[in-house]
N, C-alpha and C positions, 0 to 999 in steps of 0.2 A: 129602625124597628123591624121593618119587613125583612131586611137583610139578616138581622140576627135570628129571626124566626126560621128563615131558610137554612141558615147554618146549623141551627139546632135540629131542624128536621133531618138534615143530611147526616148529622152526627148520630142521631137515633137510628137512621137507616143503616149506617155503616156498622153500628154496634149489633144490630139484628143480624146482618150478614155474617159478622164475625162469630156470633153464637151458632148460627147454622153451620158455618164452616168448621167450627170447633167440634161440633157433633159428628161431622163426617170424616175428619182426619183420624187415621189410626195412631196408636201410640208409637212414637219414634224417638230415637236417641241421636245425639250428635248436634252439630250446629246447623240448624235449618236456615240460618240467614246467609250461608255461603252460596256464591253464585253457581249455577249449573255449569259443568265442564263443556268446553267447545266440542263440536262434532269432529270426529277424526277425518283426515284428508281422504278423498276417494281413492287416491293412488299412494301406496306405500312402497318404497324402494327396498327390496330385499338384498340385491347385490348389483354393483355397477363397477365392472372392470373392462379393460380393453379386450374385447372378444366375447364378453358375456354380460347379460343384463336381465335381471329378474325383478318383477314387481308383483304386488297384490292389489287388485282392483275389484270392481264389481263382477260377479260371476257372469260369464259369457259375453263380456264386453269385447268389442273389436278394437284392437290397439295398433297404432302406427308408431314406429320407432325411427327417429332420424339420428344418424351417427355423425357427429360433428368433430372432425379431426383435421389436422394439417397433413396431407398426404406427402408433402415434400415436393421439391421442384421437379424431381424425376420419378416420383413414386406413383403407384397405382391407387393405394388406399383401400380401406374396407368398403363394403357396400354402403351406399348413402342412406337408403331407407329399407325397412323391413316391416312386415305386418304379421300379426298373429291374433288368435282369439283366446280369451281367458277360459280356463276350465271351470268346472262347477264350484271350485273353491276360490275362484278369482285369481289364480296364479297364471302368470304369463312369463315365459322365459325365452330369450333369444341367445343363440350361440352363433357367432359369425367368424369369418376368416380374419386373421390378424397379420396382414402383410407388413413388411418393413416400412415404418414411417418414422419421422423425426421424433426425438424425445420431447416430452412436454405434457400437455393436458388435453383431454377430449371431453365431450359432453354428450350425454344421451338425452334427447328430447322425446318424450313419449306423450301421446294423446290417445285417450280411450273414449269410446262412446257406446251407449247401450240404452236400455229402457229407462234408466234413471238419469239420463242426461250425459253431458260431456265433461271431461276433466283432463288436465294435462299436468306434467311435472318434468323437471330437469334434474339431472344428477351428473356431476363431473367425475372423471377418473384420470389416473396418472398413466402416462405412456413412457416406457423405457425404450431406448434404442437397442433393438436386439441385433445380435450377430447372426448372419446367415450361416447355416450349418450344411455342409456338403452332404451330410447323411440324410437330409430331408429339407427341401425348400420348394417353393412353387414358382412356376414360370408361365407366362403366356406369350403367344406369338401374335403380333399385330402388323397388318399391312399399312404402310404409309401411303396416303393418297397423293398422287403426283400433282394435284391441283392445290389441295388444302395444305399439303406439306406437314411438317412436324415442328413444334416450337423448339428453337435452339439449333435447328439444322438449316444451314445456309446453302448447302450443296444444291446445285441446279438439278431438278428432278425431270425425268423423261418419261412421258406416258407410254412410249414404245417399249419400255422395260417392264411394264406391268405383267406381261406373260412370264418373264423370268422371275419377277418378284413372287408371283402366285405359285410358280413351280417350286421355288425355295420354301415357301410357306407350307405347301402340301407335303413336301418331303420332311420338313421339321415336325409338322404335326403328326406324321405317321411314325417317325423313328426317333425323335430327340429324346424322349423319355427312356427308351430302351438303350439308346446309345450312351446316355449318361451312366447308366448302370454298368454297361460293358466297359466304358472308359475308366471307371473307378473300380474295376474288378469286383463288382457286386457290392461294394461298400457304400456307395452313395445312392440317393434316390431323388430324382427330379420329377415333380408332378406337374403336368400341364393342366392349367385351369382356364376357364373362360373369362374370369375377372378376378380382381383383388389378388394379384400375384405379388410375390416378394420382389420380383424383377421382371421387366417386360423386355422381350426381344423384338425390336422394331425392324422390319425388313423394308429397306429403302429402294425405290426404283430410280436409282441414280448411280453415279460413279464416285467412289470414295474409298477410304480406308476404314474397314470395320473396326469398331472400338467399344470398349467397356468404359462407361462414364460413372463417376461417383461425385455427387454434389456435396457441398459443405455441410448441408443438413443431414447427410448420411444416406439419402435416397440414391438409388442406382438404376441404370438401364444399359441395354446393349443395342448398338446399331449394326446391322448387317447389310452391306450394300450389294445390290444385284451385280454390279460390275466393279472390279478392283483394278489395280494397275496392270494386271496381266490379262484382263479381258473379262468376259462374262463368267461369273462363278457358277459352276454346275450345281444342280439341285442337290446332288449327293454331297458335294464338298461344302455347300452352304451349312450343312449340319456340322462338319468339322470346324468351320469358322465359328459357329455358335458355341461349340464346346470350348474352343480356345478362348473366346471372349468371356464366357461364363467362368472359365478357370481363373480369370483375372480377379474375381471376387476375393480369392485367397492367395493367388500367386502372381508375381514372385517378388518377395521382399527379403531384405537382409543379405547375409553373406551369399555371394555367388550370383546375385541378381542386379540388374541395372535399374536406372531411374525410370525406365519405360515399362518395368514390370516383367521383363523377360530375363532368361538366364544369360549370363555373359559368355558362358562356355558350353558348347554342345558336348554333353557327356552321355555316351550310349548306356542305356539300361540293359544289363546282362540278360534280363528276362523278357525283353521286348525284341521283336524281329522286324525286318523289312523297313518299311517307311515309318513305322512307329518307334524305331529304336531310340530316338532322342526324346520321345515324349511329345507333348503338345505345346509347351510353353517356351519354345525357342523363337528367335527372330533373326532372319526371316525363317518362317516355317519351311522345312524342306519337303517338297512334294515330288512325286514321281510322275513325270509327263511322258507319255508315249503316243503311239499312233491311235488317235481317237479316244484316249483315256487320260485322266488326271486323278491321281490318288494322293490325298494329304493325310497326315497323322490324325488319328482319332482315339488314341489311348494315352492316358496320363502315365508318366514315369513314376518310379518309386519315390523320388525326391519331391515330385509335385504332389503326390498323394499325402506325403507327410506334411506339406504346407497346409493341406486341407484339414489336418487334425487326425488323420488316420495313423495308427501306430502298428497294429498287427496287419500287415499287408500280405495277402496271398500271392502266389505266382499267377500271372495272367493266364486265362484259358488259351489254348492253342489258336493261333490265327488261321482260319480256314484257308485264306489266300496263300499264306506262307506254306501251310501244309500241302496244298495243291501244287504250289511251285516246287516244293521238295520232291513230291511224287513225280511230277513231270520231269524234273531235272534228273532223277534217277532213271526214269524210263528213257530219257534222251541219251544218257550215257550208255545204256544197254543197247539201244537201237543204233547208236553211232558205232559201237564196237562191232555189231553184226554187219553193218555196212562195210566197215574196214576189213573185216574177215572175208567177206564176199569179194571185195575188190582185190584182196591179196590172192584169193583162189583164181580170180580171173587173170591176174598178172602172171601167175605160174603157168596157166594154160596158154596164155598169149605168148609167153617166152618160148614154149615148145613149138607153137605154130611158126613163130618167127625163125626158129632154128631150121625147120624144114624148108621154109621159103629161102633161107640163106643158102642151104645146101643145094636146092633145086630152083634156081632163079626163074627158069622158064616154066616151072610147075609141071614138067614132064616127069610125073612121079611113077615109080615102080608100083605094081599092084598092092604090095603089103604096106608101102609108105603111104600110098593114096588112102587106103582104108584108115590108117592111123591119123592122117591129116584130116579127113572128113569127120572122124570121131572127135578130134580135138576142136574143130570148128563148131560142131554141134554142142559140145560141152561148154565152150566159151560163150556161145550165144545164150545158152540156158542160164549160165552164171550171170551174164550181163543183164538179162531180163530180171533175175532175182535181185541184182544190185539196184536196178531201177525201182523195183517194188519196195525194197527196203529204204531207199532214199525218199520215196514218196511218203512212207510212214513216218520217217524221221522228220521230214519237213512239216507234216501235219502236227507233230508234237511241238516243233519249234514255234509254229503259229499259235498253238494253244498257250504255250509258255509266254510268248510275247503279248498275248491278249490279257494276261493277268494284270490287275492294278496294283501289283506289289513287286 
């Protein structure tokens, strides 16, 4: 009985509350019995592709992005983490480098925090294996530590070669970007970057054969050794070696090429001169070695540029070394002719002196003959001095010509 009264009292109370509630509710249409919609996620992905990620989150949140991809066995990969702050509308966008990596999938993991708390989200994206384009790709140069070494390199490293390694790196850093442009006749662009490069040039403090390597997954790298089979590679020619190995990204395949990626036959390019006349992709590379100098090719030939995808190929700019060689060669010819002419004059005068001596063996000369003899001797000595001066000038030009690295 007590329980029934309690239930009745509760029913009366609920009815009273319902009446009060009914008085306070406004007129409404629709199904009031439907459940309320769930709260939207704090992070909404606007775009997720390799190289670009955009989200909408709470205004002014601070967000950290982790980029999860497979960089490949030889690749550099994109940056691993990035941070940014949402604008007043809650928009955050990242754009990052997209170096060559294996085809597959990647993932963007983002975490944001602010006054309203923390939230995180993940979004996947597809990765296609891109082809490197000689018209524009990125490279970075890295020193291999002689103690730590480099994965995949079994060559014995030598700490004493660190200065040579560092000289090579300094030269490449200063000139490789421009040298690629010159080597491709202004058609190509290589951009040196501090990280996330399409291909890395590792400079090794050891002795070995510099090489371009391509993994099964499509990633690539270049090894440049401080010492090759001919001895220490000069800093200047380390750039030529790097150009050659980078050229292997595209060259040489198909007709006229061997299994090692070099041309089977050396064919001179009619527009290239001097040490560059066969281009960069022959084996062995023909270098010019002289007293205190070594000069190796650093210009791609017409057929090499075509393997890179270039079709409209301009004539190469004049080689300043070859131009200087031609100038000195012409000057040497003029100076040599002047020396020969002076010597011929000296020979004519000497013949006249010898004739007088033959006529007067005792040199008891009549006054008129004596005066002629003395005049001829003075003239001969003057010509001889002129010959000596001309020979000195000629020898200077010869030395300048021999000093040219072409």
